[in-house]
C-alpha positions as CSV (number, residue, x, y, z in Angstrom):
1,M,-44.6,-18.8,-100.6
2,L,-47.0,-21.4,-99.3
3,A,-44.1,-23.6,-98.4
4,W,-42.4,-20.8,-96.4
5,I,-45.6,-20.1,-94.5
6,R,-45.9,-23.8,-93.7
7,C,-42.4,-23.7,-92.2
8,R,-42.9,-20.7,-89.9
9,P,-44.2,-22.7,-87.0
10,R,-41.0,-24.8,-87.0
11,V,-38.8,-21.7,-87.1
12,A,-40.7,-20.2,-84.1
13,L,-40.3,-23.3,-82.1
14,A,-36.6,-23.3,-82.8
15,H,-36.3,-19.7,-81.7
16,A,-38.3,-20.4,-78.5
17,A,-36.0,-23.3,-77.7
18,I,-32.9,-21.2,-78.2
19,L,-34.3,-18.4,-76.0
20,T,-35.2,-20.9,-73.3
21,F,-31.7,-22.4,-73.3
22,A,-30.1,-19.0,-73.1
23,T,-32.3,-18.0,-70.1
24,V,-31.5,-21.3,-68.3
25,S,-27.8,-20.9,-68.9
26,A,-27.8,-17.4,-67.5
27,V,-29.7,-18.5,-64.4
28,V,-27.2,-21.3,-63.8
29,V,-24.2,-19.0,-64.3
30,T,-25.7,-16.4,-61.9
31,S,-26.4,-19.1,-59.3
32,V,-22.9,-20.5,-59.5
33,A,-21.4,-17.0,-59.2
34,T,-23.6,-16.1,-56.2
35,A,-22.9,-19.4,-54.5
36,G,-19.2,-18.9,-55.0
37,A,-19.3,-15.4,-53.6
38,Q,-21.3,-16.6,-50.5
39,A,-19.4,-19.8,-49.8
40,P,-17.7,-19.5,-46.4
41,G,-14.0,-19.9,-46.2
42,P,-12.2,-22.0,-43.6
43,P,-13.4,-21.1,-40.0
44,A,-11.2,-18.6,-38.2
45,R,-9.4,-20.0,-35.2
46,T,-10.5,-18.8,-31.8
47,A,-8.3,-18.3,-28.7
48,A,-9.5,-21.7,-27.5
49,E,-8.2,-23.3,-30.8
50,A,-5.0,-21.4,-31.3
51,P,-2.1,-23.6,-32.5
52,E,0.5,-24.6,-29.9
53,P,3.9,-22.9,-30.5
54,P,7.0,-25.0,-30.9
55,G,8.4,-26.4,-27.7
56,Y,5.1,-26.1,-25.8
57,R,3.9,-29.7,-26.0
58,S,7.3,-31.2,-25.1
59,A,7.5,-28.9,-22.0
60,V,4.0,-29.9,-20.9
61,D,4.8,-33.6,-21.4
62,D,8.0,-33.3,-19.3
63,A,6.1,-31.4,-16.6
64,I,3.5,-34.1,-16.4
65,G,6.2,-36.8,-16.2
66,E,8.0,-34.9,-13.3
67,Y,4.7,-34.5,-11.5
68,E,3.8,-38.2,-11.7
69,A,7.3,-39.0,-10.4
70,G,6.7,-36.8,-7.4
71,H,9.3,-34.1,-8.5
72,F,6.9,-31.2,-7.9
73,A,9.5,-28.4,-8.0
74,E,10.8,-29.6,-11.3
75,S,7.3,-30.0,-12.6
76,R,6.5,-26.4,-11.6
77,A,9.6,-25.1,-13.4
78,L,8.5,-26.9,-16.6
79,F,4.9,-25.7,-16.4
80,E,6.3,-22.2,-16.0
81,R,8.3,-22.7,-19.2
82,A,5.2,-24.0,-21.1
83,H,3.1,-21.1,-19.8
84,A,5.6,-18.6,-20.9
85,L,5.4,-20.1,-24.5
86,F,1.6,-20.3,-24.5
87,P,-0.4,-18.9,-21.6
88,N,-3.6,-20.9,-21.3
89,A,-5.9,-22.5,-18.8
90,R,-4.2,-25.9,-19.0
91,S,-0.7,-24.6,-18.1
92,L,-2.2,-22.5,-15.2
93,R,-3.9,-25.6,-13.9
94,G,-0.6,-27.5,-13.9
95,L,1.0,-24.7,-12.0
96,G,-1.8,-24.7,-9.4
97,M,-1.5,-28.4,-8.9
98,A,2.3,-28.3,-8.5
99,E,2.1,-25.5,-6.0
100,F,-0.6,-27.5,-4.0
101,E,1.8,-30.4,-3.7
102,L,4.6,-28.1,-2.6
103,R,2.2,-26.8,0.1
104,N,2.3,-23.3,-1.3
105,Y,-1.4,-22.9,-0.9
106,P,-1.8,-19.2,-1.6
107,A,0.1,-19.6,-4.9
108,S,-2.0,-22.6,-5.7
109,I,-5.2,-20.7,-5.1
110,Y,-4.0,-17.9,-7.4
111,Y,-3.2,-20.2,-10.3
112,L,-6.3,-22.3,-10.0
113,E,-8.5,-19.2,-10.0
114,Q,-6.7,-17.9,-13.1
115,A,-7.1,-21.3,-14.8
116,L,-10.9,-21.3,-14.2
117,A,-11.2,-17.8,-15.7
118,A,-8.9,-18.3,-18.7
119,T,-10.4,-18.5,-22.2
120,A,-7.4,-20.0,-24.1
121,K,-7.7,-23.8,-24.0
122,P,-10.5,-23.4,-21.4
123,L,-11.2,-26.1,-18.8
124,Q,-14.4,-28.0,-19.5
125,N,-16.4,-30.8,-18.0
126,E,-14.3,-33.2,-15.9
127,L,-11.1,-30.9,-15.9
128,R,-13.2,-28.0,-14.7
129,S,-14.9,-29.9,-11.9
130,E,-11.6,-31.4,-10.7
131,T,-10.0,-27.9,-10.7
132,E,-12.9,-26.5,-8.6
133,S,-12.6,-29.3,-6.1
134,L,-8.8,-28.8,-5.7
135,L,-9.4,-25.0,-5.3
136,E,-11.7,-25.7,-2.4
137,R,-9.2,-28.0,-0.7
138,A,-6.5,-25.3,-1.1
139,R,-8.7,-22.7,0.5
140,G,-9.1,-24.9,3.5
141,F,-5.4,-24.6,4.3
142,V,-5.2,-20.8,4.2
143,G,-6.9,-17.9,6.0
144,R,-8.5,-15.0,4.1
145,V,-7.7,-11.6,5.6
146,T,-9.3,-8.4,4.3
147,L,-7.5,-5.2,5.4
148,Q,-9.3,-1.9,5.9
149,L,-6.7,0.7,6.2
150,A,-6.7,4.4,6.8
151,P,-5.0,5.9,5.1
152,P,-5.7,3.4,2.3
153,D,-2.1,3.7,0.8
154,A,-0.4,2.7,4.1
155,N,2.6,0.3,3.9
156,V,2.1,-3.2,5.3
157,V,5.0,-5.3,6.6
158,L,4.3,-8.9,7.5
159,N,6.9,-10.8,9.5
160,G,9.5,-8.3,8.4
161,T,8.6,-8.4,4.7
162,K,6.9,-5.6,2.9
163,I,3.9,-6.9,0.9
164,Q,2.2,-5.5,-2.1
165,L,-1.6,-5.4,-1.6
166,A,-4.1,-6.2,-4.4
167,P,-6.8,-3.6,-5.1
168,D,-9.3,-5.6,-3.0
169,R,-6.9,-5.5,0.0
170,V,-7.3,-9.3,0.5
171,L,-4.5,-11.5,1.7
172,N,-4.4,-15.3,1.5
173,L,-2.1,-16.4,4.3
174,M,-0.8,-19.7,5.4
175,V,-2.0,-21.0,8.8
176,G,0.1,-19.5,11.6
177,D,0.9,-16.4,13.7
178,Y,2.1,-13.2,12.1
179,T,3.4,-9.8,13.2
180,M,1.8,-7.0,11.1
181,E,3.3,-3.5,11.0
182,V,1.4,-0.7,9.2
183,S,2.9,2.8,8.6
184,A,2.4,5.9,6.5
185,D,4.1,9.3,6.3
186,G,2.5,11.8,8.8
187,Y,0.9,9.0,10.9
188,S,1.9,7.1,14.0
189,P,2.7,3.4,13.1
190,D,0.6,0.5,14.2
191,R,2.0,-2.9,15.3
192,R,-0.1,-6.0,16.2
193,Q,-0.2,-9.8,16.2
194,L,-2.3,-11.7,13.8
195,R,-3.4,-15.3,14.0
196,V,-4.6,-17.1,10.9
197,A,-6.6,-20.3,10.9
198,G,-7.4,-22.5,8.0
199,G,-10.6,-21.7,6.1
200,E,-11.1,-18.6,8.2
201,Q,-12.2,-15.3,6.8
202,Q,-11.5,-12.2,8.9
203,T,-11.4,-8.4,8.5
204,V,-8.8,-6.3,10.1
205,T,-9.4,-2.6,10.5
206,I,-6.5,-0.3,11.2
207,Q,-6.8,3.5,11.4
208,L,-3.4,5.2,12.0
209,P,-3.5,8.3,14.2
210,S,-2.2,11.5,12.8
211,Q,1.1,12.8,14.2
212,V,0.8,16.1,16.1
213,A,3.2,18.8,14.9
214,P,5.6,20.0,17.7
215,L,4.9,23.5,19.1
216,P,7.4,26.3,18.3
217,A,9.9,27.2,21.0
218,T,9.0,30.1,23.3
219,T,10.9,32.3,25.7
220,A,10.5,31.2,29.3
221,A,8.9,33.7,31.7
222,P,11.3,34.9,34.5
223,T,10.9,33.1,37.8
224,A,10.9,34.6,41.3
225,A,14.4,33.5,41.8
226,T,15.6,35.4,38.7
227,A,13.1,38.3,38.7
228,G,15.3,40.6,40.9
229,T,18.5,39.7,39.1
230,T,20.2,42.6,37.4
231,N,23.2,43.0,35.3
232,E,25.0,45.4,37.6
233,P,28.8,45.3,37.5
234,R,30.4,43.0,39.9
235,E,32.3,45.9,41.4
236,S,29.1,47.7,42.4
237,R,27.7,44.6,44.0
238,S,30.9,44.1,46.0
239,I,30.9,47.7,47.3
240,L,27.3,47.4,48.4
241,A,28.1,44.2,50.2
242,S,31.0,45.7,52.2
243,P,30.4,45.9,56.0
244,W,32.6,49.0,56.3
245,L,30.2,51.0,54.0
246,W,27.2,50.1,56.1
247,A,29.1,50.9,59.4
248,A,29.9,54.4,58.1
249,V,26.3,54.9,57.0
250,G,25.2,53.9,60.5
251,V,27.4,56.4,62.1
252,A,26.1,59.1,59.8
253,V,22.6,58.2,60.5
254,A,23.2,58.3,64.3
255,G,24.9,61.7,64.1
256,A,22.0,63.1,62.2
257,A,19.6,61.7,64.8
258,V,21.6,63.4,67.6
259,G,21.6,66.7,65.8
260,I,17.9,66.5,65.3
261,G,17.5,65.7,69.1
262,I,19.6,68.7,70.1
263,A,17.6,70.9,67.9
264,I,14.4,69.7,69.5
265,S,15.6,69.8,73.1
266,G,16.5,73.5,72.9
267,G,20.2,73.2,74.1
268,D,19.7,71.3,77.3
269,T,22.4,68.9,76.6
270,V,25.5,69.1,79.0
271,L,29.0,68.6,77.7
272,E,31.4,66.8,80.0
273,Q,35.1,66.6,80.0
274,P,36.5,64.3,77.5
275,S,37.0,60.8,78.9
276,G,38.9,59.2,76.0
277,G,38.4,58.2,72.5
278,S,40.1,59.3,69.3
279,T,38.5,62.7,69.5
280,N,38.5,63.1,73.3
281,T,34.8,63.9,73.0
282,V,32.0,61.9,74.6
283,L,28.5,62.6,73.5
284,K,25.7,61.8,76.0
285,L,22.0,62.3,75.5
């Protein structure tokens, strides 16, 4: 009994050691599990780091080779192929540079502006500053024309070609003279000459006048020449125009006047012997 009592401290120490080991092991296991759960996986690719599709890199390399050889039309075609496979800022920059060398400055401005705004393979540092410098050079060879139209949906034809306006109604035009025609249904068209200078910005305001609707047809009022015109039969007009009719009327009127005169004179008229005529009677007053 005494020996067992003497051994109790050793047993307690052993139990304490076992408990301590178990606690430490649990903490270690929990830490490992938590670390495994919170460990980040491989970083997700952004649009700037998207992998290049097959055929893209070879098309870009060929486009650069043609550009360096001075074959700018071929370079543009290859950059278009690369951009169709993988639209990004670098392919847009190549298109803008090729269009600049081909002197298609409006197209060059469009592609270079798109390249600076693109988020896939974005232009940074030296590439970006070079692109901005080239964009300013291209803008010096075109004129910027802002159209203010009424009605706003009017059609615009430039040198015989109908153009599609952007929402901001801004045209980047090569230096030169243009004939602009603006038309819309229900409005009278407008035609004018436009001169564009390099680096110039101008605003052209065109307000089409409304077309006046034609008045309805009305019946013309009778004129003095036609006011007395009647629809009498031709035979009636021919009888009234006969001289014989009016001669007979004259004789009747004269006879009536003589009778009235005789009635007034009270029978002082003297009849003489006939001196000829169809009736052998001569009437004297």
